[in-house]
N, CA, C and O atoms as a Tripos MOL2 file, in Angstrom:
@<TRIPOS>MOLECULE
protein
  296   295    74     0     0
PROTEIN
NO_CHARGES

@<TRIPOS>ATOM
      1 N          16.6100 -118.8190  -56.0460 N.3       1 UNK1
      2 CA         16.4780 -120.3110  -56.7330 C.3       1 UNK1
      3 C          16.2670 -120.2840  -58.1320 C.2       1 UNK1
      4 O          16.2990 -121.3540  -58.7390 O.2       1 UNK1
      5 N          16.0490 -119.1920  -58.7570 N.am      2 UNK2
      6 CA         15.5340 -119.5350  -60.5440 C.3       2 UNK2
      7 C          16.6670 -118.9880  -60.9430 C.2       2 UNK2
      8 O          17.3590 -118.1510  -60.3630 O.2       2 UNK2
      9 N          16.8940 -119.7520  -62.4550 N.am      3 UNK3
     10 CA         17.7910 -120.0270  -63.0550 C.3       3 UNK3
     11 C          17.9720 -118.9510  -64.4440 C.2       3 UNK3
     12 O          17.1960 -119.3500  -65.3130 O.2       3 UNK3
     13 N          18.4360 -118.2160  -64.7270 N.am      4 UNK4
     14 CA         18.5800 -117.1390  -65.3380 C.3       4 UNK4
     15 C          18.2380 -115.8160  -64.8400 C.2       4 UNK4
     16 O          17.7040 -115.8250  -63.7310 O.2       4 UNK4
     17 N          18.4440 -114.4780  -65.4840 N.am      5 UNK5
     18 CA         17.8330 -112.8530  -64.7430 C.3       5 UNK5
     19 C          17.1150 -113.3720  -63.9140 C.2       5 UNK5
     20 O          16.3740 -114.3350  -64.1100 O.2       5 UNK5
     21 N          17.2870 -112.7160  -62.8060 N.am      6 UNK6
     22 CA         15.9410 -112.2080  -61.8250 C.3       6 UNK6
     23 C          15.3920 -110.7670  -62.4190 C.2       6 UNK6
     24 O          16.1530 -109.9100  -62.8700 O.2       6 UNK6
     25 N          14.1360 -110.6480  -62.3600 N.am      7 UNK7
     26 CA         13.0230 -109.9120  -62.5470 C.3       7 UNK7
     27 C          13.4650 -108.4150  -60.8180 C.2       7 UNK7
     28 O          13.1430 -107.2340  -60.9420 O.2       7 UNK7
     29 N          13.9930 -108.8190  -59.8460 N.am      8 UNK8
     30 CA         14.0870 -108.8790  -59.1430 C.3       8 UNK8
     31 C          15.9240 -108.7070  -58.1850 C.2       8 UNK8
     32 O          16.3130 -109.3780  -57.2290 O.2       8 UNK8
     33 N          16.5990 -107.6810  -58.8540 N.am      9 UNK9
     34 CA         18.2080 -107.6080  -58.2720 C.3       9 UNK9
     35 C          18.8750 -107.9280  -57.2750 C.2       9 UNK9
     36 O          19.9680 -108.4890  -57.1980 O.2       9 UNK9
     37 N          17.6330 -107.2560  -55.8880 N.am     10 UNK10
     38 CA         18.4270 -108.5980  -54.8020 C.3      10 UNK10
     39 C          17.3680 -108.6460  -54.0400 C.2      10 UNK10
     40 O          16.6100 -107.7160  -53.7660 O.2      10 UNK10
     41 N          17.3000 -110.1450  -53.5710 N.am     11 UNK11
     42 CA         16.8800 -110.4920  -52.4820 C.3      11 UNK11
     43 C          16.9850 -110.2560  -51.4150 C.2      11 UNK11
     44 O          18.0990 -109.8620  -51.0720 O.2      11 UNK11
     45 N          15.6530 -110.3970  -50.1000 N.am     12 UNK12
     46 CA         16.5780 -110.1970  -49.0450 C.3      12 UNK12
     47 C          16.9310 -111.1910  -48.1610 C.2      12 UNK12
     48 O          17.2380 -112.2410  -48.7270 O.2      12 UNK12
     49 N          16.9690 -111.2020  -47.3830 N.am     13 UNK13
     50 CA         17.6800 -111.5580  -46.6140 C.3      13 UNK13
     51 C          16.5750 -113.3700  -46.1660 C.2      13 UNK13
     52 O          16.7690 -114.5050  -46.6010 O.2      13 UNK13
     53 N          15.5610 -112.8830  -45.2280 N.am     14 UNK14
     54 CA         15.0690 -113.7350  -45.2090 C.3      14 UNK14
     55 C          14.4640 -114.9500  -46.6760 C.2      14 UNK14
     56 O          14.0400 -116.1050  -46.6920 O.2      14 UNK14
     57 N          14.6300 -114.2980  -47.3310 N.am     15 UNK15
     58 CA         14.5720 -115.2570  -48.6850 C.3      15 UNK15
     59 C          15.4880 -115.9950  -49.0140 C.2      15 UNK15
     60 O          15.3280 -117.0630  -49.6050 O.2      15 UNK15
     61 N          16.9410 -115.3520  -48.5510 N.am     16 UNK16
     62 CA         18.1490 -116.0190  -48.8880 C.3      16 UNK16
     63 C          18.4550 -117.5820  -48.0900 C.2      16 UNK16
     64 O          18.8590 -118.6520  -48.5430 O.2      16 UNK16
     65 N          17.9780 -117.0660  -46.4280 N.am     17 UNK17
     66 CA         17.9200 -117.9010  -45.4000 C.3      17 UNK17
     67 C          16.5480 -119.0800  -45.5680 C.2      17 UNK17
     68 O          16.6520 -120.0760  -44.8520 O.2      17 UNK17
     69 N          15.5340 -119.0090  -46.3020 N.am     18 UNK18
     70 CA         14.7240 -119.5490  -46.8610 C.3      18 UNK18
     71 C          15.1760 -120.9690  -47.8080 C.2      18 UNK18
     72 O          14.9290 -122.1720  -47.7310 O.2      18 UNK18
     73 N          15.7920 -120.2860  -48.5180 N.am     19 UNK19
     74 CA         16.3580 -120.5390  -50.0780 C.3      19 UNK19
     75 C          17.5270 -122.1080  -49.8520 C.2      19 UNK19
     76 O          17.7140 -123.1400  -50.4970 O.2      19 UNK19
     77 N          18.1320 -121.4580  -48.4570 N.am     20 UNK20
     78 CA         19.3170 -122.5030  -47.6250 C.3      20 UNK20
     79 C          18.5580 -123.6170  -46.9460 C.2      20 UNK20
     80 O          19.0760 -124.7250  -46.8090 O.2      20 UNK20
     81 N          17.5160 -123.3820  -46.5790 N.am     21 UNK21
     82 CA         16.6670 -124.3810  -45.3770 C.3      21 UNK21
     83 C          16.5300 -125.7260  -46.4450 C.2      21 UNK21
     84 O          16.7590 -126.9330  -46.3670 O.2      21 UNK21
     85 N          15.8900 -124.5380  -47.7470 N.am     22 UNK22
     86 CA         14.9750 -125.8800  -48.5460 C.3      22 UNK22
     87 C          16.1670 -127.1900  -48.9850 C.2      22 UNK22
     88 O          16.1510 -128.4010  -48.7630 O.2      22 UNK22
     89 N          17.2960 -126.1680  -49.8000 N.am     23 UNK23
     90 CA         17.9780 -126.6400  -50.3410 C.3      23 UNK23
     91 C          18.6900 -128.0010  -49.0310 C.2      23 UNK23
     92 O          18.7180 -129.1700  -49.4150 O.2      23 UNK23
     93 N          19.1670 -127.6770  -47.6770 N.am     24 UNK24
     94 CA         19.5990 -128.5720  -47.2260 C.3      24 UNK24
     95 C          18.7360 -129.6580  -47.0760 C.2      24 UNK24
     96 O          19.1940 -130.7960  -46.9730 O.2      24 UNK24
     97 N          17.5620 -129.4370  -47.0520 N.am     25 UNK25
     98 CA         16.2620 -130.7120  -46.9250 C.3      25 UNK25
     99 C          16.3650 -131.3820  -48.1250 C.2      25 UNK25
    100 O          16.2650 -132.5950  -48.3110 O.2      25 UNK25
    101 N          16.6450 -130.2010  -49.2010 N.am     26 UNK26
    102 CA         16.8760 -131.3500  -50.3300 C.3      26 UNK26
    103 C          17.3980 -131.9620  -51.0520 C.2      26 UNK26
    104 O          16.9310 -132.6760  -51.9390 O.2      26 UNK26
    105 N          19.5180 -131.5620  -50.4790 N.am     27 UNK27
    106 CA         20.7410 -132.5950  -50.4030 C.3      27 UNK27
    107 C          20.1770 -133.6920  -49.1630 C.2      27 UNK27
    108 O          20.7230 -134.7950  -49.1830 O.2      27 UNK27
    109 N          19.3110 -133.5010  -48.2810 N.am     28 UNK28
    110 CA         19.2200 -134.3830  -47.1650 C.3      28 UNK28
    111 C          18.3770 -135.2940  -47.7210 C.2      28 UNK28
    112 O          18.5190 -136.3260  -47.0660 O.2      28 UNK28
    113 N          17.2730 -135.5210  -48.9050 N.am     29 UNK29
    114 CA         16.0880 -135.8490  -49.7290 C.3      29 UNK29
    115 C          16.9610 -136.9990  -50.1640 C.2      29 UNK29
    116 O          16.8650 -138.2180  -50.0170 O.2      29 UNK29
    117 N          17.5790 -136.4480  -50.5740 N.am     30 UNK30
    118 CA         18.2500 -137.2780  -51.8360 C.3      30 UNK30
    119 C          19.6200 -138.0290  -50.9780 C.2      30 UNK30
    120 O          19.8700 -139.0790  -51.5710 O.2      30 UNK30
    121 N          20.2400 -137.9010  -50.2050 N.am     31 UNK31
    122 CA         21.1500 -138.2070  -49.4320 C.3      31 UNK31
    123 C          20.3540 -139.5860  -48.9660 C.2      31 UNK31
    124 O          20.8670 -140.6990  -49.0820 O.2      31 UNK31
    125 N          19.2300 -139.3920  -48.5060 N.am     32 UNK32
    126 CA         18.1310 -140.3230  -47.7750 C.3      32 UNK32
    127 C          17.9220 -141.4900  -49.2730 C.2      32 UNK32
    128 O          18.1850 -142.6770  -49.4620 O.2      32 UNK32
    129 N          17.4550 -140.6390  -49.9190 N.am     33 UNK33
    130 CA         17.4450 -141.5910  -51.2310 C.3      33 UNK33
    131 C          18.6060 -142.6520  -50.9740 C.2      33 UNK33
    132 O          18.6420 -143.5550  -50.1380 O.2      33 UNK33
    133 N          19.5980 -142.2590  -51.9910 N.am     34 UNK34
    134 CA         21.3070 -143.0360  -51.4880 C.3      34 UNK34
    135 C          21.3010 -143.9580  -50.6560 C.2      34 UNK34
    136 O          21.8940 -144.9760  -51.0130 O.2      34 UNK34
    137 N          20.6610 -143.9650  -49.2860 N.am     35 UNK35
    138 CA         20.8080 -144.5560  -48.3120 C.3      35 UNK35
    139 C          20.2820 -145.6150  -48.3910 C.2      35 UNK35
    140 O          20.9100 -146.6720  -48.3250 O.2      35 UNK35
    141 N          19.1840 -145.5390  -48.5290 N.am     36 UNK36
    142 CA         18.0410 -146.6680  -49.0070 C.3      36 UNK36
    143 C          17.9170 -147.2170  -49.9220 C.2      36 UNK36
    144 O          16.9370 -147.9580  -50.0040 O.2      36 UNK36
    145 N          18.8240 -147.1200  -51.0170 N.am     37 UNK37
    146 CA         18.5710 -147.6420  -52.0800 C.3      37 UNK37
    147 C          20.2420 -148.6370  -51.9860 C.2      37 UNK37
    148 O          20.5730 -149.3580  -52.9270 O.2      37 UNK37
    149 N          20.8310 -148.5390  -51.1280 N.am     38 UNK38
    150 CA         21.9900 -149.1680  -50.4000 C.3      38 UNK38
    151 C          22.1500 -150.2670  -49.5100 C.2      38 UNK38
    152 O          23.0980 -151.0280  -49.3160 O.2      38 UNK38
    153 N          20.8830 -150.1720  -48.9520 N.am     39 UNK39
    154 CA         20.5710 -150.9030  -47.9730 C.3      39 UNK39
    155 C          19.7390 -150.5080  -46.6190 C.2      39 UNK39
    156 O          18.5650 -150.1420  -46.6740 O.2      39 UNK39
    157 N          20.2550 -150.5880  -45.7640 N.am     40 UNK40
    158 CA         19.9280 -150.0760  -44.6120 C.3      40 UNK40
    159 C          19.3690 -148.9940  -44.0470 C.2      40 UNK40
    160 O          20.5860 -148.8130  -44.0100 O.2      40 UNK40
    161 N          18.6940 -147.9140  -43.4770 N.am     41 UNK41
    162 CA         18.7610 -146.9380  -42.9020 C.3      41 UNK41
    163 C          19.6250 -147.1500  -41.2370 C.2      41 UNK41
    164 O          19.3290 -147.8100  -40.2400 O.2      41 UNK41
    165 N          20.6910 -146.3060  -41.5400 N.am     42 UNK42
    166 CA         20.9860 -145.7220  -39.7030 C.3      42 UNK42
    167 C          20.3350 -145.0930  -39.2080 C.2      42 UNK42
    168 O          20.1610 -144.0340  -39.8100 O.2      42 UNK42
    169 N          19.2220 -145.3040  -37.2970 N.am     43 UNK43
    170 CA         18.5080 -144.4010  -37.3090 C.3      43 UNK43
    171 C          19.4930 -143.0380  -37.1490 C.2      43 UNK43
    172 O          20.6060 -143.1540  -37.6620 O.2      43 UNK43
    173 N          19.1650 -141.6760  -36.4420 N.am     44 UNK44
    174 CA         19.4460 -140.7800  -36.4480 C.3      44 UNK44
    175 C          19.2760 -140.1740  -35.3650 C.2      44 UNK44
    176 O          18.1420 -140.5950  -35.1380 O.2      44 UNK44
    177 N          19.5480 -139.3830  -34.3380 N.am     45 UNK45
    178 CA         19.0580 -138.5150  -33.4150 C.3      45 UNK45
    179 C          19.4330 -137.0590  -33.7250 C.2      45 UNK45
    180 O          19.5640 -136.8370  -34.9290 O.2      45 UNK45
    181 N          19.6620 -135.8770  -32.7870 N.am     46 UNK46
    182 CA         19.5690 -134.4650  -32.9690 C.3      46 UNK46
    183 C          20.7730 -134.3950  -33.1880 C.2      46 UNK46
    184 O          21.0290 -133.3490  -33.7840 O.2      46 UNK46
    185 N          21.9740 -135.2340  -32.9210 N.am     47 UNK47
    186 CA         23.0810 -135.0980  -33.0930 C.3      47 UNK47
    187 C          23.2710 -135.3760  -34.5290 C.2      47 UNK47
    188 O          24.4880 -135.3240  -34.7060 O.2      47 UNK47
    189 N          22.7370 -135.6200  -35.5360 N.am     48 UNK48
    190 CA         23.2100 -135.9950  -36.9540 C.3      48 UNK48
    191 C          23.0300 -134.5540  -37.5670 C.2      48 UNK48
    192 O          23.8390 -133.8590  -38.1820 O.2      48 UNK48
    193 N          21.8070 -134.3350  -37.2350 N.am     49 UNK49
    194 CA         21.3720 -133.1800  -37.9760 C.3      49 UNK49
    195 C          22.0550 -131.7660  -36.9780 C.2      49 UNK49
    196 O          22.0210 -130.6680  -37.5330 O.2      49 UNK49
    197 N          22.4350 -131.8150  -36.0650 N.am     50 UNK50
    198 CA         23.3140 -130.7870  -35.9660 C.3      50 UNK50
    199 C          24.6070 -130.5880  -36.7960 C.2      50 UNK50
    200 O          25.1070 -129.6830  -37.4650 O.2      50 UNK50
    201 N          24.8690 -131.6730  -36.4900 N.am     51 UNK51
    202 CA         26.4860 -131.9660  -37.1640 C.3      51 UNK51
    203 C          26.0860 -131.6600  -39.3050 C.2      51 UNK51
    204 O          26.6620 -130.9120  -40.0950 O.2      51 UNK51
    205 N          25.3750 -132.2440  -39.4370 N.am     52 UNK52
    206 CA         24.8420 -131.9910  -40.7290 C.3      52 UNK52
    207 C          24.4340 -130.5180  -41.1250 C.2      52 UNK52
    208 O          24.7240 -129.7850  -42.0710 O.2      52 UNK52
    209 N          23.8780 -130.4300  -40.3410 N.am     53 UNK53
    210 CA         23.8880 -128.8120  -40.3790 C.3      53 UNK53
    211 C          24.9650 -127.7020  -40.4890 C.2      53 UNK53
    212 O          24.7590 -126.8280  -41.3310 O.2      53 UNK53
    213 N          25.7500 -127.6550  -39.9630 N.am     54 UNK54
    214 CA         26.7380 -127.5270  -39.4960 C.3      54 UNK54
    215 C          27.1810 -127.6500  -41.0960 C.2      54 UNK54
    216 O          27.0500 -126.8990  -42.0630 O.2      54 UNK54
    217 N          27.5540 -128.4810  -40.9730 N.am     55 UNK55
    218 CA         28.4070 -129.1760  -42.1480 C.3      55 UNK55
    219 C          28.4550 -127.6590  -43.6370 C.2      55 UNK55
    220 O          29.1870 -126.8260  -44.1710 O.2      55 UNK55
    221 N          26.7650 -128.3550  -43.6230 N.am     56 UNK56
    222 CA         26.1750 -127.5660  -44.4450 C.3      56 UNK56
    223 C          26.3000 -125.9940  -45.0730 C.2      56 UNK56
    224 O          26.4050 -125.5910  -46.2310 O.2      56 UNK56
    225 N          26.2240 -125.1090  -43.4090 N.am     57 UNK57
    226 CA         26.7060 -123.9180  -43.4490 C.3      57 UNK57
    227 C          28.8920 -123.6680  -43.6010 C.2      57 UNK57
    228 O          29.4680 -122.6110  -43.8590 O.2      57 UNK57
    229 N          29.4470 -124.8360  -43.3680 N.am     58 UNK58
    230 CA         30.8030 -124.5030  -43.5070 C.3      58 UNK58
    231 C          30.7070 -124.8910  -44.8070 C.2      58 UNK58
    232 O          31.1290 -123.8660  -44.2710 O.2      58 UNK58
    233 N          30.6140 -125.2400  -45.8820 N.am     59 UNK59
    234 CA         30.4920 -125.8580  -47.0170 C.3      59 UNK59
    235 C          29.6750 -125.1590  -47.7580 C.2      59 UNK59
    236 O          29.3600 -125.9260  -48.6680 O.2      59 UNK59
    237 N          28.9570 -123.8070  -47.9660 N.am     60 UNK60
    238 CA         28.2880 -122.8390  -48.5920 C.3      60 UNK60
    239 C          29.0650 -121.7000  -48.0640 C.2      60 UNK60
    240 O          28.8270 -120.8490  -48.9200 O.2      60 UNK60
    241 N          29.9370 -121.0750  -47.0950 N.am     61 UNK61
    242 CA         30.6700 -120.7380  -46.9760 C.3      61 UNK61
    243 C          31.4620 -120.0300  -48.4160 C.2      61 UNK61
    244 O          30.7570 -119.1820  -48.9650 O.2      61 UNK61
    245 N          32.3920 -120.2010  -48.8650 N.am     62 UNK62
    246 CA         32.7220 -119.9740  -49.9070 C.3      62 UNK62
    247 C          32.7530 -119.6540  -51.4200 C.2      62 UNK62
    248 O          33.5060 -119.2100  -52.2870 O.2      62 UNK62
    249 N          31.1580 -120.2680  -51.1890 N.am     63 UNK63
    250 CA         29.7380 -119.4520  -52.3040 C.3      63 UNK63
    251 C          29.7830 -117.4010  -51.4610 C.2      63 UNK63
    252 O          29.9030 -116.3290  -52.0520 O.2      63 UNK63
    253 N          29.6220 -117.7030  -49.9540 N.am     64 UNK64
    254 CA         29.1220 -116.7050  -49.2250 C.3      64 UNK64
    255 C          30.1630 -115.3330  -49.8190 C.2      64 UNK64
    256 O          29.7440 -114.2040  -50.0740 O.2      64 UNK64
    257 N          31.5380 -115.7880  -49.9380 N.am     65 UNK65
    258 CA         32.7520 -115.6350  -49.9580 C.3      65 UNK65
    259 C          32.8110 -114.7240  -50.6800 C.2      65 UNK65
    260 O          32.6320 -113.5410  -50.3920 O.2      65 UNK65
    261 N          33.1270 -115.2860  -51.9300 N.am     66 UNK66
    262 CA         32.7800 -115.4180  -53.4840 C.3      66 UNK66
    263 C          31.9250 -114.2990  -54.3220 C.2      66 UNK66
    264 O          32.1880 -113.6590  -55.3390 O.2      66 UNK66
    265 N          30.7680 -114.3420  -53.4370 N.am     67 UNK67
    266 CA         29.5800 -113.7860  -53.7660 C.3      67 UNK67
    267 C          29.1150 -111.9570  -52.8800 C.2      67 UNK67
    268 O          28.5580 -111.0170  -53.4460 O.2      67 UNK67
    269 N          29.5250 -112.0040  -51.6230 N.am     68 UNK68
    270 CA         29.6730 -110.6980  -51.3820 C.3      68 UNK68
    271 C          30.9960 -110.0980  -50.8490 C.2      68 UNK68
    272 O          31.0310 -108.8690  -50.9010 O.2      68 UNK68
    273 N          32.4550 -110.9170  -50.1790 N.am     69 UNK69
    274 CA         33.4120 -110.4800  -50.8640 C.3      69 UNK69
    275 C          34.7850 -110.3480  -51.8210 C.2      69 UNK69
    276 O          35.7950 -109.8580  -51.3140 O.2      69 UNK69
    277 N          34.7940 -110.7000  -52.9120 N.am     70 UNK70
    278 CA         35.4000 -111.3610  -53.3350 C.3      70 UNK70
    279 C          34.8820 -110.5140  -54.5840 C.2      70 UNK70
    280 O          35.4370 -109.4310  -54.7710 O.2      70 UNK70
    281 N          33.6410 -110.9980  -55.6500 N.am     71 UNK71
    282 CA         33.4830 -110.3970  -56.7260 C.3      71 UNK71
    283 C          33.3000 -108.9850  -56.4830 C.2      71 UNK71
    284 O          32.8720 -108.6560  -55.3770 O.2      71 UNK71
    285 N          33.6190 -107.8910  -57.5470 N.am     72 UNK72
    286 CA         33.2620 -106.7610  -57.7660 C.3      72 UNK72
    287 C          32.1510 -106.1930  -58.1220 C.2      72 UNK72
    288 O          32.0610 -106.6610  -59.2570 O.2      72 UNK72
    289 N          31.4590 -105.6910  -58.0260 N.am     73 UNK73
    290 CA         30.1030 -104.9520  -58.7860 C.3      73 UNK73
    291 C          30.4780 -103.8160  -59.5890 C.2      73 UNK73
    292 O          31.1830 -102.9420  -59.0840 O.2      73 UNK73
    293 N          30.0500 -103.7210  -60.8910 N.am     74 UNK74
    294 CA         30.0680 -102.7710  -61.8670 C.3      74 UNK74
    295 C          31.3500 -102.4750  -62.4120 C.2      74 UNK74
    296 O          31.4640 -101.6300  -63.2990 O.2      74 UNK74
@<TRIPOS>BOND
     1     1     2 1
     2     2     3 1
     3     3     4 2
     4     3     5 am
     5     5     6 1
     6     6     7 1
     7     7     8 2
     8     7     9 am
     9     9    10 1
    10    10    11 1
    11    11    12 2
    12    11    13 am
    13    13    14 1
    14    14    15 1
    15    15    16 2
    16    15    17 am
    17    17    18 1
    18    18    19 1
    19    19    20 2
    20    19    21 am
    21    21    22 1
    22    22    23 1
    23    23    24 2
    24    23    25 am
    25    25    26 1
    26    26    27 1
    27    27    28 2
    28    27    29 am
    29    29    30 1
    30    30    31 1
    31    31    32 2
    32    31    33 am
    33    33    34 1
    34    34    35 1
    35    35    36 2
    36    35    37 am
    37    37    38 1
    38    38    39 1
    39    39    40 2
    40    39    41 am
    41    41    42 1
    42    42    43 1
    43    43    44 2
    44    43    45 am
    45    45    46 1
    46    46    47 1
    47    47    48 2
    48    47    49 am
    49    49    50 1
    50    50    51 1
    51    51    52 2
    52    51    53 am
    53    53    54 1
    54    54    55 1
    55    55    56 2
    56    55    57 am
    57    57    58 1
    58    58    59 1
    59    59    60 2
    60    59    61 am
    61    61    62 1
    62    62    63 1
    63    63    64 2
    64    63    65 am
    65    65    66 1
    66    66    67 1
    67    67    68 2
    68    67    69 am
    69    69    70 1
    70    70    71 1
    71    71    72 2
    72    71    73 am
    73    73    74 1
    74    74    75 1
    75    75    76 2
    76    75    77 am
    77    77    78 1
    78    78    79 1
    79    79    80 2
    80    79    81 am
    81    81    82 1
    82    82    83 1
    83    83    84 2
    84    83    85 am
    85    85    86 1
    86    86    87 1
    87    87    88 2
    88    87    89 am
    89    89    90 1
    90    90    91 1
    91    91    92 2
    92    91    93 am
    93    93    94 1
    94    94    95 1
    95    95    96 2
    96    95    97 am
    97    97    98 1
    98    98    99 1
    99    99   100 2
   100    99   101 am
   101   101   102 1
   102   102   103 1
   103   103   104 2
   104   103   105 am
   105   105   106 1
   106   106   107 1
   107   107   108 2
   108   107   109 am
   109   109   110 1
   110   110   111 1
   111   111   112 2
   112   111   113 am
   113   113   114 1
   114   114   115 1
   115   115   116 2
   116   115   117 am
   117   117   118 1
   118   118   119 1
   119   119   120 2
   120   119   121 am
   121   121   122 1
   122   122   123 1
   123   123   124 2
   124   123   125 am
   125   125   126 1
   126   126   127 1
   127   127   128 2
   128   127   129 am
   129   129   130 1
   130   130   131 1
   131   131   132 2
   132   131   133 am
   133   133   134 1
   134   134   135 1
   135   135   136 2
   136   135   137 am
   137   137   138 1
   138   138   139 1
   139   139   140 2
   140   139   141 am
   141   141   142 1
   142   142   143 1
   143   143   144 2
   144   143   145 am
   145   145   146 1
   146   146   147 1
   147   147   148 2
   148   147   149 am
   149   149   150 1
   150   150   151 1
   151   151   152 2
   152   151   153 am
   153   153   154 1
   154   154   155 1
   155   155   156 2
   156   155   157 am
   157   157   158 1
   158   158   159 1
   159   159   160 2
   160   159   161 am
   161   161   162 1
   162   162   163 1
   163   163   164 2
   164   163   165 am
   165   165   166 1
   166   166   167 1
   167   167   168 2
   168   167   169 am
   169   169   170 1
   170   170   171 1
   171   171   172 2
   172   171   173 am
   173   173   174 1
   174   174   175 1
   175   175   176 2
   176   175   177 am
   177   177   178 1
   178   178   179 1
   179   179   180 2
   180   179   181 am
   181   181   182 1
   182   182   183 1
   183   183   184 2
   184   183   185 am
   185   185   186 1
   186   186   187 1
   187   187   188 2
   188   187   189 am
   189   189   190 1
   190   190   191 1
   191   191   192 2
   192   191   193 am
   193   193   194 1
   194   194   195 1
   195   195   196 2
   196   195   197 am
   197   197   198 1
   198   198   199 1
   199   199   200 2
   200   199   201 am
   201   201   202 1
   202   202   203 1
   203   203   204 2
   204   203   205 am
   205   205   206 1
   206   206   207 1
   207   207   208 2
   208   207   209 am
   209   209   210 1
   210   210   211 1
   211   211   212 2
   212   211   213 am
   213   213   214 1
   214   214   215 1
   215   215   216 2
   216   215   217 am
   217   217   218 1
   218   218   219 1
   219   219   220 2
   220   219   221 am
   221   221   222 1
   222   222   223 1
   223   223   224 2
   224   223   225 am
   225   225   226 1
   226   226   227 1
   227   227   228 2
   228   227   229 am
   229   229   230 1
   230   230   231 1
   231   231   232 2
   232   231   233 am
   233   233   234 1
   234   234   235 1
   235   235   236 2
   236   235   237 am
   237   237   238 1
   238   238   239 1
   239   239   240 2
   240   239   241 am
   241   241   242 1
   242   242   243 1
   243   243   244 2
   244   243   245 am
   245   245   246 1
   246   246   247 1
   247   247   248 2
   248   247   249 am
   249   249   250 1
   250   250   251 1
   251   251   252 2
   252   251   253 am
   253   253   254 1
   254   254   255 1
   255   255   256 2
   256   255   257 am
   257   257   258 1
   258   258   259 1
   259   259   260 2
   260   259   261 am
   261   261   262 1
   262   262   263 1
   263   263   264 2
   264   263   265 am
   265   265   266 1
   266   266   267 1
   267   267   268 2
   268   267   269 am
   269   269   270 1
   270   270   271 1
   271   271   272 2
   272   271   273 am
   273   273   274 1
   274   274   275 1
   275   275   276 2
   276   275   277 am
   277   277   278 1
   278   278   279 1
   279   279   280 2
   280   279   281 am
   281   281   282 1
   282   282   283 1
   283   283   284 2
   284   283   285 am
   285   285   286 1
   286   286   287 1
   287   287   288 2
   288   287   289 am
   289   289   290 1
   290   290   291 1
   291   291   292 2
   292   291   293 am
   293   293   294 1
   294   294   295 1
   295   295   296 2
@<TRIPOS>SUBSTRUCTURE
     1 UNK1         2 RESIDUE 1 A UNK
     2 UNK2         6 RESIDUE 1 A UNK
     3 UNK3        10 RESIDUE 1 A UNK
     4 UNK4        14 RESIDUE 1 A UNK
     5 UNK5        18 RESIDUE 1 A UNK
     6 UNK6        22 RESIDUE 1 A UNK
     7 UNK7        26 RESIDUE 1 A UNK
     8 UNK8        30 RESIDUE 1 A UNK
     9 UNK9        34 RESIDUE 1 A UNK
    10 UNK10       38 RESIDUE 1 A UNK
    11 UNK11       42 RESIDUE 1 A UNK
    12 UNK12       46 RESIDUE 1 A UNK
    13 UNK13       50 RESIDUE 1 A UNK
    14 UNK14       54 RESIDUE 1 A UNK
    15 UNK15       58 RESIDUE 1 A UNK
    16 UNK16       62 RESIDUE 1 A UNK
    17 UNK17       66 RESIDUE 1 A UNK
    18 UNK18       70 RESIDUE 1 A UNK
    19 UNK19       74 RESIDUE 1 A UNK
    20 UNK20       78 RESIDUE 1 A UNK
    21 UNK21       82 RESIDUE 1 A UNK
    22 UNK22       86 RESIDUE 1 A UNK
    23 UNK23       90 RESIDUE 1 A UNK
    24 UNK24       94 RESIDUE 1 A UNK
    25 UNK25       98 RESIDUE 1 A UNK
    26 UNK26      102 RESIDUE 1 A UNK
    27 UNK27      106 RESIDUE 1 A UNK
    28 UNK28      110 RESIDUE 1 A UNK
    29 UNK29      114 RESIDUE 1 A UNK
    30 UNK30      118 RESIDUE 1 A UNK
    31 UNK31      122 RESIDUE 1 A UNK
    32 UNK32      126 RESIDUE 1 A UNK
    33 UNK33      130 RESIDUE 1 A UNK
    34 UNK34      134 RESIDUE 1 A UNK
    35 UNK35      138 RESIDUE 1 A UNK
    36 UNK36      142 RESIDUE 1 A UNK
    37 UNK37      146 RESIDUE 1 A UNK
    38 UNK38      150 RESIDUE 1 A UNK
    39 UNK39      154 RESIDUE 1 A UNK
    40 UNK40      158 RESIDUE 1 A UNK
    41 UNK41      162 RESIDUE 1 A UNK
    42 UNK42      166 RESIDUE 1 A UNK
    43 UNK43      170 RESIDUE 1 A UNK
    44 UNK44      174 RESIDUE 1 A UNK
    45 UNK45      178 RESIDUE 1 A UNK
    46 UNK46      182 RESIDUE 1 A UNK
    47 UNK47      186 RESIDUE 1 A UNK
    48 UNK48      190 RESIDUE 1 A UNK
    49 UNK49      194 RESIDUE 1 A UNK
    50 UNK50      198 RESIDUE 1 A UNK
    51 UNK51      202 RESIDUE 1 A UNK
    52 UNK52      206 RESIDUE 1 A UNK
    53 UNK53      210 RESIDUE 1 A UNK
    54 UNK54      214 RESIDUE 1 A UNK
    55 UNK55      218 RESIDUE 1 A UNK
    56 UNK56      222 RESIDUE 1 A UNK
    57 UNK57      226 RESIDUE 1 A UNK
    58 UNK58      230 RESIDUE 1 A UNK
    59 UNK59      234 RESIDUE 1 A UNK
    60 UNK60      238 RESIDUE 1 A UNK
    61 UNK61      242 RESIDUE 1 A UNK
    62 UNK62      246 RESIDUE 1 A UNK
    63 UNK63      250 RESIDUE 1 A UNK
    64 UNK64      254 RESIDUE 1 A UNK
    65 UNK65      258 RESIDUE 1 A UNK
    66 UNK66      262 RESIDUE 1 A UNK
    67 UNK67      266 RESIDUE 1 A UNK
    68 UNK68      270 RESIDUE 1 A UNK
    69 UNK69      274 RESIDUE 1 A UNK
    70 UNK70      278 RESIDUE 1 A UNK
    71 UNK71      282 RESIDUE 1 A UNK
    72 UNK72      286 RESIDUE 1 A UNK
    73 UNK73      290 RESIDUE 1 A UNK
    74 UNK74      294 RESIDUE 1 A UNK
């Protein structure tokens, strides 16, 4: 999550998963702030979080493809 060159060239899977969860909650918090400023907040159940989590992973997939499948190293 740092901007700029990293001191450690490779991140572990656990660090990447933590970053994904933190970014999910950061985006969700910004969306909640926008909804609160626009008016009444609609109640959400577990279905809402299941759908938004799946949508977040789906929209992150092109970055995964670019990072690991398309970009040439070296």
